[in-house]
TITI-463901 format. One record per residue (C-alpha): residue number from 1; x, y, z. Coordinates in steps of 0.1 Angstrom, whole numbers, m for minus. Each point is the difference from the previous one (the first is absolute). Layout:
BEGIN
<r n="NUM" px="X" py="Y" pz="Z"/>
...
END
This chain:
BEGIN
<r n="1" px="71" py="m25" pz="336"/>
<r n="2" px="4" py="32" pz="m21"/>
<r n="3" px="m16" py="m1" pz="m34"/>
<r n="4" px="21" py="9" pz="m30"/>
<r n="5" px="m4" py="3" pz="m37"/>
<r n="6" px="24" py="m24" pz="m19"/>
<r n="7" px="16" py="19" pz="m29"/>
<r n="8" px="27" py="m13" pz="m24"/>
<r n="9" px="25" py="20" pz="20"/>
<r n="10" px="m11" py="m12" pz="34"/>
<r n="11" px="m27" py="4" pz="26"/>
<r n="12" px="m15" py="34" pz="4"/>
<r n="13" px="m19" py="18" pz="27"/>
<r n="14" px="m36" py="4" pz="m14"/>
<r n="15" px="1" py="36" pz="10"/>
<r n="16" px="28" py="5" pz="m26"/>
<r n="17" px="m18" py="m15" pz="m29"/>
<r n="18" px="m15" py="33" pz="m12"/>
<r n="19" px="m21" py="5" pz="m31"/>
<r n="20" px="m5" py="m35" pz="m14"/>
<r n="21" px="m12" py="m15" pz="m33"/>
<r n="22" px="m15" py="m31" pz="16"/>
<r n="23" px="m4" py="m21" pz="m32"/>
<r n="24" px="22" py="3" pz="m30"/>
<r n="25" px="26" py="m16" pz="m22"/>
<r n="26" px="35" py="11" pz="m11"/>
<r n="27" px="5" py="m33" pz="m17"/>
<r n="28" px="m25" py="m26" pz="m13"/>
<r n="29" px="m5" py="m24" pz="m29"/>
<r n="30" px="m27" py="m24" pz="m10"/>
<r n="31" px="m9" py="m20" pz="m31"/>
<r n="32" px="m34" py="18" pz="2"/>
<r n="33" px="18" py="33" pz="m8"/>
<r n="34" px="24" py="m6" pz="m28"/>
<r n="35" px="21" py="30" pz="m9"/>
<r n="36" px="m12" py="19" pz="31"/>
<r n="37" px="27" py="m12" pz="24"/>
<r n="38" px="15" py="23" pz="26"/>
<r n="39" px="36" py="m13" pz="m1"/>
<r n="40" px="23" py="30" pz="m2"/>
<r n="41" px="18" py="11" pz="31"/>
<r n="42" px="8" py="34" pz="m15"/>
<r n="43" px="m37" py="6" pz="m7"/>
<r n="44" px="m9" py="m11" pz="35"/>
<r n="45" px="25" py="25" pz="14"/>
<r n="46" px="m17" py="28" pz="m20"/>
<r n="47" px="m33" py="m11" pz="15"/>
<r n="48" px="13" py="2" pz="35"/>
<r n="49" px="17" py="33" pz="m5"/>
<r n="50" px="m32" py="16" pz="m14"/>
<r n="51" px="m20" py="m16" pz="29"/>
<r n="52" px="25" py="14" pz="25"/>
<r n="53" px="m2" py="35" pz="m16"/>
<r n="54" px="m37" py="m1" pz="4"/>
<r n="55" px="3" py="m8" pz="37"/>
<r n="56" px="0" py="m38" pz="0"/>
<r n="57" px="22" py="m17" pz="27"/>
<r n="58" px="m9" py="m37" pz="m1"/>
<r n="59" px="m10" py="m24" pz="m28"/>
<r n="60" px="m16" py="m35" pz="6"/>
<r n="61" px="6" py="m23" pz="m30"/>
<r n="62" px="m25" py="m29" pz="m1"/>
<r n="63" px="19" py="m20" pz="m27"/>
<r n="64" px="3" py="m36" pz="13"/>
<r n="65" px="23" py="m28" pz="m8"/>
<r n="66" px="5" py="m10" pz="m36"/>
<r n="67" px="m13" py="32" pz="m16"/>
<r n="68" px="32" py="20" pz="m5"/>
<r n="69" px="0" py="19" pz="32"/>
<r n="70" px="35" py="15" pz="m5"/>
<r n="71" px="13" py="m13" pz="33"/>
<r n="72" px="36" py="6" pz="m10"/>
<r n="73" px="m7" py="38" pz="m6"/>
<r n="74" px="m23" py="9" pz="29"/>
<r n="75" px="26" py="8" pz="27"/>
<r n="76" px="21" py="21" pz="m24"/>
<r n="77" px="m30" py="19" pz="m12"/>
<r n="78" px="m11" py="8" pz="36"/>
<r n="79" px="35" py="12" pz="9"/>
<r n="80" px="4" py="21" pz="m32"/>
<r n="81" px="m35" py="17" pz="1"/>
<r n="82" px="m6" py="1" pz="38"/>
<r n="83" px="m34" py="m16" pz="m4"/>
<r n="84" px="m6" py="m29" pz="24"/>
<r n="85" px="m11" py="m31" pz="m18"/>
<r n="86" px="m21" py="m29" pz="14"/>
<r n="87" px="3" py="m31" pz="m21"/>
<r n="88" px="m23" py="m30" pz="m2"/>
<r n="89" px="3" py="m37" pz="2"/>
<r n="90" px="m31" py="m21" pz="m10"/>
<r n="91" px="m15" py="m14" pz="m31"/>
<r n="92" px="m26" py="13" pz="m25"/>
<r n="93" px="m26" py="m20" pz="m20"/>
<r n="94" px="13" py="m30" pz="m19"/>
<r n="95" px="m8" py="17" pz="m33"/>
<r n="96" px="28" py="25" pz="6"/>
<r n="97" px="26" py="m27" pz="0"/>
<r n="98" px="m9" py="m18" pz="m32"/>
<r n="99" px="17" py="m34" pz="m2"/>
<r n="100" px="18" py="7" pz="33"/>
<r n="101" px="m32" py="1" pz="20"/>
<r n="102" px="7" py="m32" pz="19"/>
<r n="103" px="35" py="11" pz="11"/>
<r n="104" px="m16" py="32" pz="13"/>
<r n="105" px="m20" py="m22" pz="24"/>
<r n="106" px="28" py="m22" pz="13"/>
<r n="107" px="12" py="5" pz="36"/>
<r n="108" px="m19" py="32" pz="3"/>
<r n="109" px="0" py="6" pz="38"/>
<r n="110" px="36" py="m8" pz="3"/>
<r n="111" px="9" py="23" pz="m29"/>
<r n="112" px="m21" py="29" pz="14"/>
<r n="113" px="16" py="m3" pz="35"/>
<r n="114" px="35" py="m1" pz="m15"/>
<r n="115" px="m6" py="31" pz="m21"/>
<r n="116" px="m15" py="18" pz="30"/>
<r n="117" px="27" py="m9" pz="25"/>
<r n="118" px="32" py="m8" pz="m19"/>
<r n="119" px="m3" py="18" pz="m33"/>
<r n="120" px="m11" py="0" pz="m37"/>
<r n="121" px="19" py="m23" pz="m24"/>
<r n="122" px="24" py="19" pz="m22"/>
<r n="123" px="m2" py="32" pz="21"/>
<r n="124" px="26" py="18" pz="20"/>
<r n="125" px="6" py="m16" pz="34"/>
<r n="126" px="m27" py="9" pz="25"/>
<r n="127" px="m26" py="11" pz="m26"/>
<r n="128" px="m31" py="m15" pz="15"/>
<r n="129" px="m37" py="0" pz="m9"/>
<r n="130" px="m23" py="20" pz="22"/>
<r n="131" px="m34" py="m15" pz="m10"/>
<r n="132" px="m16" py="m31" pz="m15"/>
<r n="133" px="m20" py="6" pz="m33"/>
<r n="134" px="m26" py="m25" pz="m10"/>
<r n="135" px="m30" py="1" pz="m24"/>
<r n="136" px="m37" py="m9" pz="m3"/>
<r n="137" px="m12" py="m18" pz="m32"/>
<r n="138" px="m25" py="12" pz="m25"/>
<r n="139" px="m28" py="m24" pz="5"/>
<r n="140" px="3" py="m31" pz="22"/>
<r n="141" px="31" py="m3" pz="22"/>
<r n="142" px="27" py="m22" pz="m16"/>
<r n="143" px="22" py="m26" pz="18"/>
<r n="144" px="30" py="23" pz="m7"/>
<r n="145" px="m16" py="28" pz="19"/>
<r n="146" px="m11" py="m22" pz="29"/>
<r n="147" px="36" py="m12" pz="5"/>
<r n="148" px="13" py="36" pz="m4"/>
<r n="149" px="m23" py="14" pz="26"/>
<r n="150" px="6" py="m28" pz="24"/>
<r n="151" px="38" py="6" pz="m4"/>
<r n="152" px="m4" py="37" pz="5"/>
<r n="153" px="m19" py="m6" pz="33"/>
<r n="154" px="27" py="m24" pz="12"/>
<r n="155" px="28" py="25" pz="m9"/>
<r n="156" px="m20" py="28" pz="17"/>
<r n="157" px="m3" py="m20" pz="32"/>
<r n="158" px="37" py="m8" pz="m1"/>
<r n="159" px="13" py="35" pz="m7"/>
<r n="160" px="m28" py="26" pz="8"/>
<r n="161" px="0" py="13" pz="m36"/>
<r n="162" px="m31" py="18" pz="m14"/>
<r n="163" px="m18" py="m17" pz="m29"/>
<r n="164" px="m10" py="20" pz="m31"/>
<r n="165" px="m27" py="m15" pz="m22"/>
<r n="166" px="m7" py="8" pz="m37"/>
<r n="167" px="m38" py="m2" pz="m5"/>
<r n="168" px="m18" py="m7" pz="m33"/>
<r n="169" px="m33" py="18" pz="m8"/>
<r n="170" px="m17" py="m34" pz="m8"/>
<r n="171" px="16" py="m18" pz="29"/>
<r n="172" px="m13" py="m5" pz="35"/>
<r n="173" px="18" py="24" pz="25"/>
<r n="174" px="m21" py="m14" pz="29"/>
<r n="175" px="13" py="m35" pz="m8"/>
<r n="176" px="35" py="14" pz="2"/>
<r n="177" px="m6" py="13" pz="35"/>
<r n="178" px="m17" py="m32" pz="10"/>
<r n="179" px="30" py="m19" pz="m11"/>
<r n="180" px="26" py="22" pz="16"/>
<r n="181" px="m18" py="11" pz="32"/>
<r n="182" px="m24" py="m29" pz="9"/>
<r n="183" px="19" py="m30" pz="m15"/>
<r n="184" px="36" py="11" pz="6"/>
<r n="185" px="m3" py="24" pz="30"/>
<r n="186" px="15" py="32" pz="m15"/>
<r n="187" px="m12" py="31" pz="18"/>
<r n="188" px="m20" py="23" pz="m23"/>
<r n="189" px="22" py="30" pz="8"/>
<r n="190" px="30" py="m19" pz="m14"/>
<r n="191" px="m17" py="m2" pz="m34"/>
<r n="192" px="1" py="26" pz="m28"/>
<r n="193" px="m26" py="m4" pz="m28"/>
<r n="194" px="9" py="16" pz="m33"/>
<r n="195" px="m21" py="12" pz="m29"/>
<r n="196" px="m31" py="11" pz="19"/>
<r n="197" px="m8" py="24" pz="m29"/>
<r n="198" px="m8" py="m30" pz="m22"/>
<r n="199" px="m32" py="m6" pz="19"/>
<r n="200" px="m28" py="23" pz="m11"/>
<r n="201" px="m24" py="m12" pz="28"/>
<r n="202" px="7" py="21" pz="31"/>
<r n="203" px="m15" py="m27" pz="22"/>
<r n="204" px="30" py="m23" pz="m10"/>
<r n="205" px="27" py="23" pz="12"/>
<r n="206" px="m19" py="13" pz="30"/>
<r n="207" px="m5" py="m36" pz="12"/>
<r n="208" px="37" py="m8" pz="m6"/>
<r n="209" px="9" py="31" pz="20"/>
<r n="210" px="m23" py="m11" pz="28"/>
<r n="211" px="23" py="m31" pz="4"/>
<r n="212" px="28" py="22" pz="13"/>
<r n="213" px="25" py="m4" pz="m29"/>
<r n="214" px="21" py="27" pz="m17"/>
<r n="215" px="m13" py="10" pz="m34"/>
<r n="216" px="23" py="11" pz="m28"/>
<r n="217" px="m15" py="25" pz="m25"/>
<r n="218" px="25" py="m5" pz="m28"/>
<r n="219" px="m10" py="12" pz="m35"/>
<r n="220" px="14" py="35" pz="m5"/>
<r n="221" px="26" py="m12" pz="m25"/>
<r n="222" px="m29" py="m8" pz="m23"/>
<r n="223" px="m10" py="35" pz="m11"/>
<r n="224" px="m35" py="0" pz="m14"/>
<r n="225" px="m6" py="m37" pz="8"/>
<r n="226" px="m34" py="m7" pz="16"/>
<r n="227" px="18" py="m12" pz="32"/>
<r n="228" px="19" py="33" pz="2"/>
<r n="229" px="m31" py="20" pz="m7"/>
<r n="230" px="m19" py="m15" pz="29"/>
<r n="231" px="30" py="m1" pz="24"/>
<r n="232" px="m10" py="34" pz="15"/>
<r n="233" px="m36" py="m11" pz="5"/>
<r n="234" px="10" py="m33" pz="17"/>
<r n="235" px="23" py="19" pz="24"/>
<r n="236" px="m27" py="25" pz="8"/>
<r n="237" px="m25" py="m27" pz="6"/>
<r n="238" px="23" py="m20" pz="24"/>
<r n="239" px="10" py="32" pz="18"/>
<r n="240" px="m37" py="8" pz="5"/>
<r n="241" px="m6" py="m36" pz="13"/>
<r n="242" px="27" py="6" pz="27"/>
<r n="243" px="29" py="m21" pz="m16"/>
<r n="244" px="25" py="28" pz="m7"/>
<r n="245" px="26" py="m16" pz="24"/>
<r n="246" px="0" py="m32" pz="m22"/>
<r n="247" px="7" py="16" pz="m34"/>
<r n="248" px="33" py="0" pz="m19"/>
<r n="249" px="9" py="16" pz="m33"/>
<r n="250" px="21" py="m15" pz="m28"/>
<r n="251" px="6" py="5" pz="m37"/>
<r n="252" px="4" py="m37" pz="m10"/>
<r n="253" px="21" py="8" pz="m31"/>
<r n="254" px="2" py="m34" pz="m18"/>
<r n="255" px="8" py="10" pz="m36"/>
<r n="256" px="22" py="24" pz="m20"/>
<r n="257" px="m32" py="17" pz="m12"/>
<r n="258" px="m11" py="7" pz="36"/>
<r n="259" px="34" py="12" pz="9"/>
<r n="260" px="m2" py="26" pz="m28"/>
<r n="261" px="m33" py="12" pz="14"/>
<r n="262" px="18" py="11" pz="32"/>
<r n="263" px="1" py="m30" pz="23"/>
<r n="264" px="6" py="7" pz="36"/>
<r n="265" px="7" py="37" pz="m5"/>
<r n="266" px="m36" py="5" pz="m11"/>
<r n="267" px="m11" py="m14" pz="33"/>
<r n="268" px="15" py="30" pz="17"/>
<r n="269" px="m6" py="27" pz="m26"/>
<r n="270" px="m36" py="m9" pz="m9"/>
<r n="271" px="m19" py="m22" pz="24"/>
<r n="272" px="14" py="13" pz="32"/>
<r n="273" px="m7" py="37" pz="m8"/>
<r n="274" px="m36" py="m9" pz="m10"/>
<r n="275" px="m5" py="m18" pz="33"/>
<r n="276" px="15" py="30" pz="19"/>
<r n="277" px="m23" py="25" pz="m17"/>
<r n="278" px="m31" py="m20" pz="8"/>
<r n="279" px="8" py="m15" pz="35"/>
<r n="280" px="29" py="22" pz="12"/>
<r n="281" px="37" py="m8" pz="3"/>
<r n="282" px="m5" py="m25" pz="28"/>
<r n="283" px="m14" py="m27" pz="m23"/>
<r n="284" px="29" py="m2" pz="m24"/>
<r n="285" px="24" py="0" pz="30"/>
<r n="286" px="m20" py="m29" pz="15"/>
<r n="287" px="m2" py="m21" pz="m32"/>
<r n="288" px="36" py="6" pz="m12"/>
<r n="289" px="19" py="2" pz="33"/>
<r n="290" px="m18" py="m11" pz="32"/>
<r n="291" px="m19" py="m31" pz="m14"/>
<r n="292" px="30" py="m15" pz="m19"/>
<r n="293" px="21" py="2" pz="32"/>
<r n="294" px="m26" py="m22" pz="17"/>
<r n="295" px="m6" py="m24" pz="m29"/>
<r n="296" px="35" py="m9" pz="m9"/>
<r n="297" px="16" py="m1" pz="35"/>
<r n="298" px="4" py="m33" pz="17"/>
<r n="299" px="14" py="m17" pz="31"/>
<r n="300" px="26" py="m19" pz="m21"/>
<r n="301" px="9" py="m35" pz="11"/>
<r n="302" px="26" py="m25" pz="m13"/>
<r n="303" px="m11" py="m36" pz="3"/>
END
């Protein structure tokens, strides 16, 4: 089979993906972030136009089910701006759903498969998700997360979709990999771990990289935040350790405040030039273009 990247406008040859923001949000809401919702299609269009003007070609939105992912706007935004959008199915931690946490855990695998193969509810016909987003817990793993990860693995085996994982700094990323890889049989190269810059101990992210997963460095929307300040050092360390082909870059813009700080455009106007000056132009090309083409492409199946 020929691998393709599943965008909201259809399947795409990975070679055509181009410069990619591998972890971001055009739309998102959570009871944990009152007043910071990203819910305006016109503002999302402005973001994509600025991103395209800076050289961006593709945008991967990790917003899962039940968090205001703007499914009814994604296809039109992609057509209008020319930016290819990859949407997510999946489910976040229970706390992001408030009183609706239980409904977020009902019929998960079937829901994931439907959104990956038939389309997103409320969206234009044929608007399908192109990845599954799940999340680790802070502290001990909850029953909600166990069910979510089991469903993600089941949907992955049924469709071929990559799985993206939100990590917590006080969670257990190795337990995440044990659950997905050992218990549920997902190949490591089909997994993308996000928020590596949250771990100050280089032994943690080096050991995760050694498992063969893709690693998303996704803090440049947080200008001046500790995670942003150490992003360059984390990338440099992983490149030195021989893991450059596993690294992805994303801005992970989750609030209106972060969007005002530059969002995905800053990824291309700040971080990428710094990497090019230190390591040469080949490294930003690898992290922004070559690696995403491998991470998000799949041999899609319809069960």
